[in-house]
KOLZA-622759 format. One line per 10 residues: number of its first residue (from 1); for each residue y, x, z of C-alpha. Coordinates in Angstrom, 1 decimal, padded with zeros to 4 digits, always signed. Example, Ala and Ser with C-alpha at 12.3 -4.5 7.8 and 13.67 -1.06 7.14 Angstrom:
1> -004.5/+012.3/+007.8; -001.1/+013.7/+007.1
This chain:
1> -008.0/-080.1/+070.0; -006.2/-077.2/+071.4; -002.5/-077.7/+071.7; -000.6/-076.1/+068.8; +001.0/-072.6/+069.5; +004.8/-072.9/+070.8; +007.4/-070.5/+068.8; +008.5/-067.8/+071.0; +012.1/-069.6/+071.6; +010.5/-072.3/+073.2
11> +008.1/-070.8/+075.5; +007.8/-072.1/+078.7; +008.8/-070.4/+081.5; +006.9/-072.2/+084.4; +003.4/-073.7/+084.9; +005.2/-076.8/+085.7; +006.4/-077.2/+081.8; +004.1/-075.5/+079.9; +002.0/-078.7/+079.2; -001.3/-077.0/+080.1
21> -004.4/-079.3/+080.5; -004.9/-080.1/+084.4; -007.9/-077.6/+084.9; -006.2/-074.6/+083.0; -003.0/-075.2/+084.9; -004.8/-075.1/+088.2; -007.0/-072.0/+087.3; -004.1/-070.2/+086.3; -002.0/-071.0/+089.5; -004.7/-069.8/+091.2
31> -004.8/-066.5/+089.3; -001.2/-066.1/+089.6; -001.0/-067.0/+093.4; -004.1/-064.2/+094.1; -001.7/-061.3/+091.9; +001.6/-062.3/+093.7; -000.2/-062.4/+097.2; -001.5/-058.8/+096.4; +001.5/-057.2/+094.8; +004.3/-059.0/+097.4
41> +003.7/-056.2/+100.0; +003.2/-053.5/+097.4; +006.7/-054.5/+096.0; +008.2/-053.9/+099.2; +007.2/-050.8/+100.0; +008.3/-049.7/+096.2; +011.7/-051.2/+097.0; +011.8/-049.0/+100.7; +010.8/-045.9/+099.0; +013.0/-046.1/+096.0
51> +016.0/-046.6/+099.1; +015.0/-043.5/+100.6; +014.4/-041.5/+097.5; +017.7/-042.8/+096.3; +019.1/-041.4/+099.9; +017.4/-038.2/+099.7; +018.9/-037.2/+096.2; +022.5/-038.1/+097.2; +022.1/-036.2/+100.4; +020.6/-033.0/+098.5
61> +023.1/-033.3/+095.4; +024.8/-030.3/+094.8; +028.2/-031.1/+093.6; +030.4/-034.7/+095.4; +030.2/-036.1/+091.6; +026.6/-036.4/+092.0; +026.8/-037.3/+095.2; +029.2/-040.1/+094.7; +026.5/-041.6/+091.7; +023.9/-041.6/+093.9
71> +025.7/-043.7/+096.7; +027.2/-045.7/+094.6; +023.7/-046.6/+092.9; +022.2/-047.0/+096.8; +025.1/-049.3/+097.4; +024.5/-051.5/+094.4; +020.8/-051.4/+094.9; +021.6/-052.8/+098.4; +023.5/-055.8/+097.1; +020.8/-056.8/+094.7
81> +017.6/-055.6/+096.3; +016.6/-058.8/+097.2; +016.8/-060.1/+093.5; +014.0/-058.1/+092.1; +010.9/-059.5/+093.7; +011.8/-063.2/+092.8; +012.6/-062.2/+089.3; +009.4/-060.3/+089.2; +007.3/-063.1/+090.1; +009.2/-065.2/+087.8
91> +008.5/-063.0/+084.7; +004.6/-063.2/+085.8; +004.8/-066.8/+085.7; +006.3/-067.2/+082.6; +003.8/-065.0/+081.0; +001.1/-066.8/+082.5; +002.5/-070.2/+081.2; +003.2/-068.9/+077.3; -000.5/-068.3/+077.4; -000.9/-070.6/+074.5
101> +002.5/-069.5/+073.0; +002.5/-067.8/+070.0; +001.9/-063.7/+070.6; +005.1/-061.5/+071.6; +005.0/-058.1/+070.9; +004.5/-055.6/+073.7; +007.4/-053.8/+075.5; +010.4/-055.4/+073.5; +013.2/-052.9/+073.0; +015.2/-055.2/+070.8
111> +015.8/-057.9/+073.1; +018.9/-058.8/+075.8; +018.3/-057.0/+079.3; +017.2/-059.6/+081.7; +016.0/-062.5/+079.6; +012.7/-061.9/+079.4; +012.0/-063.2/+075.8; +010.2/-061.2/+073.7; +011.0/-061.1/+069.7; +009.9/-063.6/+067.5
121> +006.3/-063.1/+065.8; +005.9/-061.9/+062.6; +007.3/-058.7/+061.1; +010.4/-057.7/+062.5; +013.0/-055.9/+060.5; +013.3/-052.1/+061.2; +016.0/-050.6/+062.8; +017.2/-047.9/+064.8; +017.2/-048.1/+068.4; +019.0/-046.7/+071.4
131> +017.3/-043.5/+072.9; +017.3/-044.9/+076.2; +015.7/-047.5/+075.4; +012.9/-046.0/+073.4; +012.6/-044.0/+076.9; +012.1/-046.9/+079.3; +009.6/-048.6/+076.8; +007.6/-044.9/+076.7; +007.5/-044.4/+080.4; +006.3/-048.5/+081.0
141> +003.7/-047.8/+078.0; +002.5/-044.6/+079.8; +001.9/-046.1/+083.3; +000.4/-049.2/+081.8; -001.9/-047.0/+079.1; -003.0/-045.2/+082.3; -004.2/-048.6/+084.0; -006.3/-049.9/+081.2; -008.0/-046.5/+080.9; -009.2/-047.0/+084.8
151> -009.8/-050.7/+084.3; -011.1/-050.6/+080.9; -013.8/-053.0/+081.4; -012.3/-055.6/+084.1; -009.3/-056.2/+081.4; -011.8/-056.2/+078.6; -013.8/-059.4/+080.3; -010.5/-060.8/+081.3; -009.8/-060.7/+078.0; -012.7/-063.1/+076.9
161> -011.7/-065.6/+079.9; -008.2/-065.5/+079.1; -009.1/-066.5/+075.3; -011.2/-069.5/+076.7; -008.3/-070.5/+079.0; -005.7/-070.2/+075.8; -008.4/-071.5/+073.4; -007.8/-068.9/+070.8; -009.8/-065.5/+070.4; -009.9/-063.0/+073.0
171> -007.1/-061.3/+074.1; -006.4/-057.7/+073.6; -005.2/-055.8/+076.7; -002.0/-056.1/+075.4; -001.2/-059.8/+075.8; -003.3/-060.4/+078.7; -001.5/-062.2/+081.4; -001.1/-060.3/+084.4; -002.3/-057.4/+082.8; -000.9/-054.2/+083.4
181> +001.2/-054.3/+080.0; +002.5/-057.7/+081.2; +003.3/-056.4/+085.0; +005.1/-053.4/+083.3; +007.5/-055.9/+081.1; +007.7/-058.1/+084.1; +009.1/-055.2/+086.0; +011.3/-054.1/+083.1; +012.9/-057.4/+083.1; +013.5/-057.7/+086.6
191> +014.8/-054.3/+087.4; +017.9/-055.6/+085.6; +018.7/-057.5/+088.1; +019.1/-054.2/+090.4; +022.3/-053.5/+088.4; +021.5/-049.8/+088.5; +021.5/-047.1/+085.6; +018.9/-045.9/+083.4; +018.1/-042.8/+085.1; +018.0/-044.5/+088.3
201> +015.5/-047.2/+086.6; +013.3/-044.6/+085.3; +013.1/-043.6/+089.2; +012.5/-046.8/+090.1; +009.5/-047.3/+087.3; +007.5/-044.0/+088.8; +007.6/-045.3/+092.1; +006.4/-048.5/+090.8; +003.3/-046.8/+089.2; +002.7/-044.8/+092.8
211> +002.7/-047.8/+095.0; +002.4/-051.3/+093.0; +000.2/-049.9/+089.8; -001.7/-047.7/+091.9; -004.8/-049.9/+093.3; -003.9/-052.7/+090.5; -007.2/-052.0/+088.9; -009.0/-053.5/+092.0; -006.8/-056.7/+092.0; -008.3/-057.0/+088.4
221> -011.3/-056.8/+089.2; -010.6/-059.6/+092.1; -008.9/-061.4/+089.3; -012.4/-061.5/+087.1; -014.1/-062.5/+090.0; -012.0/-065.2/+090.6; -012.5/-066.6/+087.3; -015.6/-066.2/+087.0; -016.3/-068.4/+090.3; -013.8/-071.2/+088.5
231> -016.5/-071.6/+085.9; -014.3/-069.5/+083.1; -017.4/-067.7/+081.2; -019.0/-067.7/+084.4; -021.4/-064.5/+085.0; -019.7/-062.7/+081.7; -020.6/-058.6/+082.1; -020.6/-055.9/+079.5; -024.4/-055.2/+078.6; -024.8/-052.2/+076.5
241> -028.4/-051.8/+074.3; -030.7/-049.6/+076.1; -033.3/-050.5/+073.6; -034.2/-051.6/+070.1; -033.2/-055.1/+069.9; -035.5/-057.5/+068.4; -033.5/-059.8/+065.8; -032.2/-063.1/+067.0; -033.9/-066.3/+065.4; -031.2/-068.5/+063.8
251> -033.9/-071.6/+064.4; -034.2/-070.7/+068.2; -030.2/-070.5/+068.7; -030.3/-073.8/+066.7; -033.0/-075.6/+068.8; -031.4/-074.4/+072.2; -028.1/-076.0/+071.5; -025.5/-075.9/+074.3; -025.0/-078.5/+077.3; -021.6/-079.9/+077.9
261> -020.8/-079.4/+081.7; -018.1/-082.0/+084.0; -015.1/-081.0/+082.3; -016.3/-081.0/+078.7; -016.4/-077.4/+078.1; -019.7/-076.0/+075.9; -021.9/-073.8/+077.4; -025.1/-071.9/+076.3; -028.1/-073.4/+077.7; -030.2/-071.5/+080.1
271> -032.7/-069.5/+078.3; -030.9/-069.6/+074.9; -030.7/-066.1/+073.2; -027.2/-064.1/+072.8; -026.6/-061.4/+070.5; -027.4/-058.3/+071.6; -024.5/-056.2/+073.8; -022.1/-059.2/+073.3; -020.6/-059.8/+076.4; -018.1/-062.7/+074.9
281> -016.2/-064.0/+071.8; -014.3/-061.1/+070.5; -012.7/-062.1/+067.4; -014.3/-065.8/+068.1; -012.3/-068.8/+069.4; -012.6/-069.3/+073.2; -014.0/-072.2/+075.1; -011.5/-074.7/+076.1; -011.5/-078.2/+077.7; -010.5/-079.7/+074.5
291> -013.8/-078.6/+072.9; -013.0/-075.2/+071.8; -016.2/-073.3/+071.6; -017.3/-069.9/+072.7; -019.4/-066.9/+071.1; -021.5/-066.8/+074.0; -022.6/-062.8/+074.3; -024.6/-061.1/+076.7; -025.7/-063.6/+079.5; -025.5/-062.3/+083.2
301> -028.7/-061.2/+083.4; -029.2/-057.8/+085.0; -032.7/-055.4/+084.8; -033.9/-057.8/+087.8; -032.8/-061.0/+086.4; -030.2/-061.9/+088.7; -026.6/-062.4/+088.2; -024.4/-059.5/+087.8; -027.0/-057.0/+088.7; -026.3/-054.3/+086.0
311> -025.4/-051.0/+087.5; -022.6/-049.5/+086.6; -023.7/-046.3/+085.2; -024.8/-048.6/+082.1; -021.5/-049.1/+081.3; -019.9/-047.4/+078.2; -018.2/-044.1/+079.6; -014.4/-044.3/+079.0; -013.1/-041.7/+081.0; -011.7/-038.2/+079.6
321> -013.2/-035.2/+080.4; -013.6/-033.9/+083.7; -011.9/-036.9/+085.4; -014.0/-037.3/+089.0; -016.6/-040.2/+089.1; -016.1/-043.3/+091.3; -018.7/-042.5/+094.1; -022.2/-044.4/+094.2; -022.8/-046.4/+097.2; -026.1/-045.3/+097.9
331> -027.9/-043.8/+100.8; -027.9/-040.1/+100.7; -030.8/-039.4/+103.6; -033.0/-042.0/+101.2; -032.3/-040.0/+098.2; -032.9/-036.7/+100.0; -035.9/-037.6/+101.4; -037.3/-039.1/+097.9; -036.3/-035.5/+096.3; -038.3/-033.8/+099.0
341> -041.3/-036.0/+098.1; -041.5/-034.9/+094.8; -041.1/-031.1/+095.4; -044.0/-031.6/+097.7; -046.3/-033.3/+095.2; -044.9/-030.5/+092.8; -046.1/-027.8/+094.8; -049.4/-029.3/+095.4; -049.9/-030.1/+091.8; -049.3/-026.2/+091.0
351> -051.3/-025.1/+094.4; -054.2/-026.8/+092.3; -053.7/-025.1/+088.9; -052.9/-021.9/+090.1; -055.2/-021.1/+092.9; -055.5/-017.4/+094.3; -056.5/-016.0/+097.4; -054.8/-016.2/+100.7; -051.4/-014.2/+101.2; -051.0/-012.2/+104.4
361> -048.2/-014.1/+106.5; -045.1/-012.8/+105.9; -041.8/-013.1/+108.1; -039.0/-015.9/+107.2; -035.7/-015.6/+106.4; -033.8/-018.2/+108.3; -031.2/-020.2/+106.5; -028.1/-018.1/+108.2; -029.8/-014.9/+107.3; -029.9/-015.8/+103.4
371> -026.3/-017.7/+103.8; -025.0/-014.1/+104.6; -026.6/-012.0/+102.6; -025.7/-014.1/+099.5; -021.9/-013.6/+100.7; -022.4/-010.4/+099.8; -023.8/-010.6/+096.2; -021.0/-013.9/+095.7; -018.5/-011.3/+095.3; -020.6/-009.1/+092.9
381> -019.7/-009.4/+089.2; -021.9/-010.1/+086.4; -021.0/-007.1/+084.4; -021.6/-004.9/+087.0; -025.2/-003.1/+086.5; -028.2/-004.4/+087.8; -026.9/-007.4/+089.2; -028.8/-010.4/+089.4; -028.0/-012.8/+086.4; -030.5/-015.7/+087.3
391> -031.3/-017.8/+090.1; -034.8/-016.1/+090.1; -033.4/-012.2/+090.3; -031.0/-013.4/+093.1; -034.2/-014.6/+095.1; -036.3/-011.4/+094.0; -033.1/-009.3/+095.1; -032.7/-011.0/+098.6; -036.7/-010.3/+099.5; -036.1/-006.9/+098.7
401> -033.1/-006.3/+100.4; -035.0/-007.9/+103.6; -037.8/-005.6/+102.8; -036.0/-002.3/+103.1; -034.1/-003.7/+106.3; -037.4/-005.0/+108.2; -039.9/-002.5/+107.0; -042.3/-005.4/+106.2; -042.7/-008.5/+103.7; -040.4/-011.2/+104.3
411> -040.4/-014.7/+102.2; -038.0/-018.1/+102.4; -038.5/-020.9/+104.4; -040.4/-023.8/+102.5; -037.0/-025.9/+102.9; -034.6/-022.8/+101.4; -037.3/-022.3/+098.7; -037.0/-025.6/+097.6; -032.9/-025.3/+097.6; -033.7/-022.3/+095.0
421> -035.9/-024.4/+093.0; -033.7/-027.3/+092.5; -030.9/-025.2/+091.9; -032.4/-023.5/+089.3; -034.1/-026.4/+087.6; -030.7/-027.5/+087.5; -029.0/-024.6/+086.0; -032.0/-024.4/+083.5; -031.2/-027.7/+082.1; -027.5/-027.6/+082.4
431> -027.6/-024.1/+079.8; -029.4/-026.5/+077.6; -026.2/-028.5/+077.5; -023.5/-025.6/+076.9; -022.6/-023.5/+074.2; -023.5/-019.9/+075.0; -020.7/-019.1/+073.3; -017.8/-021.0/+074.9; -015.5/-019.0/+077.0; -016.0/-021.5/+079.7
441> -020.2/-020.5/+079.7; -019.8/-017.5/+081.7; -017.8/-019.3/+084.5; -020.7/-021.5/+085.0; -022.7/-018.1/+085.8; -020.5/-016.9/+088.3; -020.2/-020.3/+090.0; -024.4/-020.1/+090.9; -024.1/-018.3/+094.3; -021.3/-019.9/+095.5
451> -023.5/-023.1/+094.8; -026.9/-021.6/+095.9; -024.7/-021.4/+099.5; -023.5/-024.5/+099.7; -026.8/-026.4/+099.0; -028.3/-024.2/+101.1; -026.1/-025.6/+104.0; -025.9/-029.1/+102.4; -028.6/-030.8/+100.5; -026.2/-033.5/+099.6
461> -024.5/-031.7/+097.0; -027.8/-032.5/+094.9; -027.3/-036.1/+095.4; -023.4/-037.0/+096.1; -021.9/-037.2/+092.6; -018.5/-037.0/+094.1; -019.6/-033.4/+096.4; -016.3/-031.3/+095.8; -018.9/-028.7/+094.6; -020.4/-030.8/+092.5
471> -017.0/-031.9/+090.8; -016.1/-028.2/+090.4; -019.4/-027.4/+088.4; -019.1/-030.6/+086.3; -015.8/-030.0/+085.2; -016.4/-025.9/+084.2; -019.7/-026.9/+082.6; -017.9/-029.6/+080.6; -015.4/-027.0/+079.3; -018.5/-025.4/+077.5
481> -020.1/-028.0/+076.8; -022.6/-028.7/+073.1; -020.6/-031.6/+072.3; -017.3/-030.0/+072.3; -015.9/-028.9/+068.6; -014.0/-025.7/+068.3; -011.0/-027.7/+068.3; -011.6/-030.4/+071.3; -010.9/-027.6/+073.9; -007.1/-026.4/+075.1
491> -007.2/-022.7/+075.1; -004.4/-023.4/+077.6; -007.0/-025.2/+080.4; -009.1/-021.7/+080.1; -007.0/-019.9/+082.3; -006.9/-022.6/+085.3; -010.4/-023.1/+085.3; -011.0/-018.9/+085.4; -008.5/-019.3/+088.8; -010.5/-022.1/+090.1
501> -013.6/-020.4/+089.8; -012.3/-017.0/+091.0; -010.8/-018.6/+094.5; -014.2/-020.1/+094.9; -015.9/-016.5/+094.7; -013.5/-014.9/+096.4; -012.8/-017.6/+099.4; -015.9/-019.6/+100.0; -017.6/-018.8/+103.1; -019.1/-021.9/+104.6
511> -016.0/-024.3/+104.0; -016.3/-027.1/+101.2; -012.8/-027.4/+101.3; -012.5/-023.9/+099.3; -013.8/-026.5/+096.4; -012.1/-029.5/+097.3; -008.6/-027.4/+096.8; -009.4/-025.7/+093.7; -010.6/-028.9/+092.4; -006.9/-030.5/+093.4
521> -005.1/-027.6/+091.4; -007.6/-028.2/+088.3; -007.2/-031.9/+088.3; -003.3/-031.0/+088.1; -004.0/-029.3/+085.0; -006.1/-032.0/+083.9; -004.0/-035.0/+084.3; -001.7/-033.5/+082.2; -004.1/-032.8/+079.6; -004.8/-036.5/+079.9
531> -001.5/-037.7/+079.8; -001.0/-035.6/+076.6; -004.2/-037.0/+075.1; -003.4/-040.3/+075.7; +000.1/-040.0/+074.5; -001.2/-038.5/+071.5; -004.1/-041.4/+071.1; -001.5/-044.2/+071.5; +000.5/-042.5/+068.5; -002.6/-042.5/+066.4
541> -003.7/-046.3/+067.5; -000.1/-047.4/+066.7; -000.2/-045.8/+062.8; -003.7/-047.6/+063.0; -001.7/-050.9/+064.0; +000.5/-050.3/+060.9; -002.4/-050.2/+058.5; -003.7/-053.4/+060.0; -000.4/-054.9/+059.8; -000.4/-054.0/+055.8
551> -003.5/-055.4/+055.4; -002.5/-058.3/+056.9; +000.4/-058.6/+055.0; -001.9/-057.6/+051.8; -004.0/-060.6/+052.4; -000.9/-062.9/+053.0; +000.4/-062.4/+049.7; -002.5/-062.7/+047.5; -003.2/-066.1/+049.2; +000.4/-066.8/+048.7
561> -000.3/-065.7/+045.2; -003.2/-067.9/+044.7; -001.2/-070.5/+046.1; +001.8/-070.2/+043.7; -000.8/-070.2/+040.3; -003.3/-072.8/+041.3; -005.2/-073.9/+038.4; -002.8/-073.0/+035.5; -004.0/-070.7/+033.4; -002.0/-067.4/+032.6
571> -002.0/-064.7/+030.3; -005.0/-062.3/+031.2; -002.1/-059.4/+031.0; +000.3/-061.1/+033.0; -002.2/-062.3/+035.5; -002.6/-058.5/+036.1; +000.9/-057.7/+036.6; +001.5/-060.2/+039.5; -001.8/-059.9/+041.1; -000.4/-055.8/+041.3
581> +002.8/-055.0/+040.6; +004.4/-058.4/+042.0; +001.8/-058.6/+044.5; +003.0/-055.3/+046.2; +006.6/-056.9/+046.3; +005.5/-060.1/+048.4; +003.6/-057.8/+050.7; +006.5/-055.5/+051.4; +009.3/-058.6/+051.6; +006.4/-060.1/+054.5
591> +006.4/-056.2/+056.1; +009.8/-055.9/+056.3; +011.6/-059.5/+056.8; +008.4/-061.5/+058.1; +007.2/-064.8/+057.2; +010.2/-067.0/+058.6; +012.8/-065.0/+056.9; +014.5/-066.1/+053.8; +013.8/-063.5/+051.5; +010.4/-063.9/+052.1
601> +011.1/-068.0/+051.0; +013.0/-066.6/+048.4; +010.1/-064.2/+047.1; +007.9/-066.9/+047.1; +010.5/-069.3/+045.1; +010.8/-066.6/+042.4; +006.7/-066.5/+042.6; +006.6/-070.2/+041.2; +009.5/-069.7/+038.9; +007.5/-066.5/+037.2
611> +004.7/-068.7/+037.1; +006.3/-072.0/+035.4; +007.9/-069.3/+033.1; +004.6/-067.8/+031.8; +003.2/-071.0/+031.3; +005.6/-072.7/+029.1; +005.1/-073.4/+025.5; +008.5/-072.7/+024.4; +010.0/-069.5/+024.5; +012.6/-068.9/+027.4
621> +014.2/-066.2/+029.0; +016.2/-066.4/+032.6; +018.6/-063.3/+032.7; +018.9/-063.7/+036.6; +015.2/-063.9/+037.5; +014.2/-061.2/+035.3; +017.4/-058.6/+036.8; +015.9/-060.1/+040.9; +012.1/-059.0/+039.4; +013.9/-055.7/+038.2
631> +015.2/-054.9/+041.3; +012.5/-056.2/+043.6; +009.9/-053.8/+041.9; +012.4/-050.9/+042.1; +012.1/-051.2/+045.8; +008.1/-050.6/+046.0; +008.3/-047.3/+043.9; +008.6/-048.6/+040.1; +010.6/-046.4/+037.5; +013.8/-048.0/+036.4
641> +012.1/-048.2/+032.7; +008.6/-049.5/+034.0; +010.1/-052.2/+036.2; +012.2/-053.4/+033.1; +009.3/-053.6/+031.0; +007.0/-055.2/+034.2; +009.9/-057.6/+034.9; +010.8/-058.7/+030.9; +007.2/-059.5/+030.5; +007.0/-061.8/+033.5
651> +009.8/-063.8/+033.4; +009.3/-064.2/+029.5; +007.1/-067.0/+027.8; +006.7/-065.1/+024.7; +003.0/-065.2/+023.6; +000.8/-062.4/+024.5; -000.4/-061.6/+020.8; +003.0/-061.0/+019.9; +003.7/-057.9/+022.4; +003.3/-054.6/+021.0
661> -000.8/-053.6/+021.7; +000.0/-050.1/+022.1; +003.1/-050.5/+024.5; +001.0/-053.1/+026.6; -002.3/-050.6/+026.8; +000.3/-048.0/+027.9; +001.5/-049.8/+030.4; -001.5/-051.1/+031.4; -003.3/-047.1/+032.0; -000.3/-046.3/+034.0
671> -000.4/-049.4/+036.3; -004.2/-048.5/+036.9; -003.6/-044.9/+037.4; -000.8/-046.1/+040.2; -001.6/-046.0/+043.8; -000.8/-049.2/+044.8; +001.3/-050.0/+048.3; -000.8/-049.2/+051.0; -004.0/-048.6/+049.1; -005.9/-045.1/+049.4
681> -006.1/-042.9/+046.3; -009.7/-042.0/+047.2; -012.4/-043.4/+045.6; -013.5/-046.6/+046.7; -016.4/-046.7/+049.1; -019.7/-048.1/+047.6; -021.2/-051.6/+048.3; -023.8/-051.2/+050.7; -027.2/-053.1/+051.1; -027.0/-055.9/+054.0
691> -027.2/-054.9/+057.2; -031.1/-055.2/+058.6; -031.4/-057.3/+062.2; -030.9/-054.2/+064.3; -028.0/-053.0/+062.7; -026.5/-056.4/+063.0; -027.3/-056.4/+066.3; -025.7/-052.8/+066.8; -022.6/-053.9/+064.8; -021.9/-057.0/+067.0
701> -022.7/-054.5/+069.8; -019.7/-052.3/+068.5; -017.6/-055.3/+068.2; -017.6/-056.2/+072.3; -017.2/-052.4/+073.1; -013.9/-051.5/+075.1; -011.4/-049.5/+073.9; -012.1/-046.0/+074.6; -015.9/-045.9/+074.7; -017.2/-042.3/+073.5
711> -019.6/-042.0/+071.4; -022.0/-038.8/+070.2; -022.5/-038.2/+066.9; -025.4/-036.1/+065.8; -024.4/-033.2/+063.2; -027.3/-031.7/+061.9; -031.1/-031.8/+061.7; -031.1/-029.2/+064.6; -029.8/-032.6/+066.9; -026.1/-030.9/+067.8
721> -023.8/-033.9/+068.5; -020.3/-034.1/+068.7; -018.6/-036.7/+071.4; -015.9/-038.5/+069.9; -014.0/-041.5/+071.4; -013.6/-044.9/+069.8; -009.8/-045.5/+070.3; -009.4/-048.6/+068.5; -010.9/-050.8/+065.7; -009.6/-053.2/+063.7
731> -011.8/-056.7/+063.6; -009.3/-057.7/+060.4; -010.3/-054.1/+058.3; -013.5/-053.4/+060.1; -011.9/-049.7/+060.6; -012.5/-047.7/+063.4; -010.3/-044.8/+065.0; -011.4/-042.0/+066.6; -010.2/-039.1/+068.5; -011.1/-035.6/+069.9
741> -011.1/-034.6/+073.7; -007.1/-034.0/+073.2; -006.2/-036.9/+071.5; -006.2/-035.5/+068.3; -007.7/-038.3/+065.4; -010.5/-036.6/+063.8; -011.4/-039.6/+061.4; -011.8/-043.3/+060.7; -015.0/-045.0/+060.2; -016.1/-048.7/+059.6
751> -017.5/-050.3/+062.1; -020.5/-050.8/+059.5; -020.9/-047.5/+059.3; -021.3/-046.6/+062.7; -023.6/-049.7/+063.0; -025.8/-047.8/+060.9; -025.9/-044.6/+062.7; -026.5/-046.2/+065.7; -029.7/-048.1/+064.5; -031.0/-044.8/+062.8
761> -030.4/-042.9/+065.6; -027.8/-040.6/+064.2; -025.5/-041.5/+066.6; -025.6/-043.0/+070.6; -023.4/-044.8/+072.8; -022.4/-042.5/+075.9; -022.8/-044.9/+079.1; -021.9/-043.6/+082.7; -024.7/-042.6/+083.9; -024.9/-040.2/+081.0
771> -021.8/-039.4/+080.7; -021.0/-036.5/+083.3; -022.8/-033.1/+081.8; -023.9/-032.0/+084.9; -025.5/-036.0/+085.9; -027.4/-035.2/+082.8; -028.7/-032.0/+083.7; -029.8/-033.1/+087.1; -031.4/-036.3/+085.6; -033.4/-033.8/+083.3
781> -034.6/-032.0/+086.3; -035.6/-035.2/+088.4; -037.7/-036.2/+085.3; -039.4/-032.9/+085.4; -040.2/-033.1/+089.2; -041.6/-036.7/+088.5; -043.6/-035.4/+085.9; -044.9/-032.5/+088.1; -045.8/-034.7/+090.8; -047.3/-037.0/+088.8
791> -045.1/-039.9/+089.9; -044.2/-040.9/+086.2; -041.0/-043.3/+085.4; -042.3/-045.9/+087.8; -041.7/-043.9/+091.0; -038.9/-043.5/+093.3; -036.1/-041.7/+092.3; -033.3/-039.8/+094.2; -029.6/-040.5/+093.5; -027.9/-040.0/+090.5
801> -031.5/-039.7/+089.1; -031.7/-042.5/+086.5; -033.9/-042.3/+083.1
């Protein structure tokens, strides 16, 4: 049996005193050593940069008082500098050693600085905190949340694996030992050893973000690989559903069973059929040495049957709009060769379909000649009368101008003609993905001539997903995407977009650095937007978590109420008062004071007294009990008269048939019309039919999706879609929170409802290979090329063109 969780006050501070099983301790020691070795050098760089920054600030100070303050901080820092890294490592070890302790709240603000202790579990008292403390917590939460967004998938897998080591359900990102939240908590506690002021600590946190956390996502991937090698859910991966799933037969799973490895851990046998889309036991007990079981989700079989062969593009998309993609490690030359083969096949098919008489040979324009001719068209506004609007118009204009200069007909070389065709096909499919009336739609068309010049010089534009020109096109196009609702686009972002496009149109003449520079400036605005969106999203998530705490408290209060009543027979009206009015009192007490408080124990004693009083045969009345119940009811919003009537009824053993029926009916109607604590005033949702096997498979898939996954919902019969971000969901209430591209809350759905929409084709999960608008358009263009060339789906495909 797994060790019972320890209380926070007795949480171990080292692995040596944690009392963990031998294998668990060995794995955790290796994990801690890996992270410590990788962080040690970066922490040294952080301290050196912090010292230099303090000296620079002192040197640039405009008055002696400020300079003196910085110099004093610098002296204090130099005295205590050597203490930070050891304290930081001790805090990290404490977070790992307490893996089987009761969970602590993230970013504690009420602790004594430097203790590293977290508040006791449960619902703590609400109180005002110092503004400086809140400021530090906000800065560190932002740092951690950015890292969670960058390493969403590794954190999701690590949560499953650490859950196994802890013999508990899977950890969320907030509780993962050695995760970003854990590192930020360790830095906050360790920074107290420097004995510097609040403002200087904030400066230290910013340098910590830049020097230590910037590359931490790669460390998390290495940590996940280490746990995989050590046999902690070996081969675990996320597998999104790409096709309609077949229902899993229960008998098959029972037949397959599970085999036991050398250390006693239960593992699914090879050939067992997992639930589609699952990647581990989210919400299920973790597998451990002591016999805990794991919900075995998707196995490590990729499309080719090997381990870990799932392409990165098939992962769920969690990035915000306009964020740069991860470069694809593919052979660009081979991809271009495949692309040329497809174009050649297309020309052959068109030649057979449209046979005609031979055309007299014409002079071919050189690529440099075309490039310079396009330069004159580049600066010409689209609104100019007679200006070419499409790439076909551009081509005809170039040929007409060449004919006027030379006096004879001119044509393009096959290679340059292919470039025109490819970009034209890309733009054709791109315009199907954008809204014509969007403010940024005109900017997409303004870019077509500069992009044509780029493609003529560098065909890697078509196959390199991180090409600066392609990145800029994607950012501008996504600002006009069809999946954006009216409120999803920030109008303040239009001015930077216009400036970026104008700079390219005015300055580009063969140097792609112009695109890179425009991208860099645009990314500055985008990152500011992303930070605002993440901050707003986090507020909505915290509010949703608060609702979940309320639901947990209501369930616990109902459980204790049922335990107090037991098998005793209570009058029907009295039972209704207990289950509604007094249950709200218990819920509020649990939320405010926590389950370990004297107030909660007092209310439980009162509950038992109420039940005992109401079940007596002889008449009884306890004025003190009545007064306590009345004051408690007033705290949950009951008026004085109602509270007095209910308290009298709950603390009196008078038979129910002696009550005035009219007054009892009036009170019952008031209670029925009253909105209970935390209850939505809207009508209750209708009870739905049981889920089909496919809907159940989709439901299980949703439960293991990482937070931040984007889902597209179809809004009408015309197939218009809107993209929403799954920010958070509760395995207890089944509620899922969705926000838009700006982090604004756009509603809540139940996971059950979303699963049914996914199964019915009314929604789809956005995967990385279909996330960026330019990639989607390019895939559509390549699919059209393959059909023209007669290759079909079995043929080769260029980079970035996954069907």
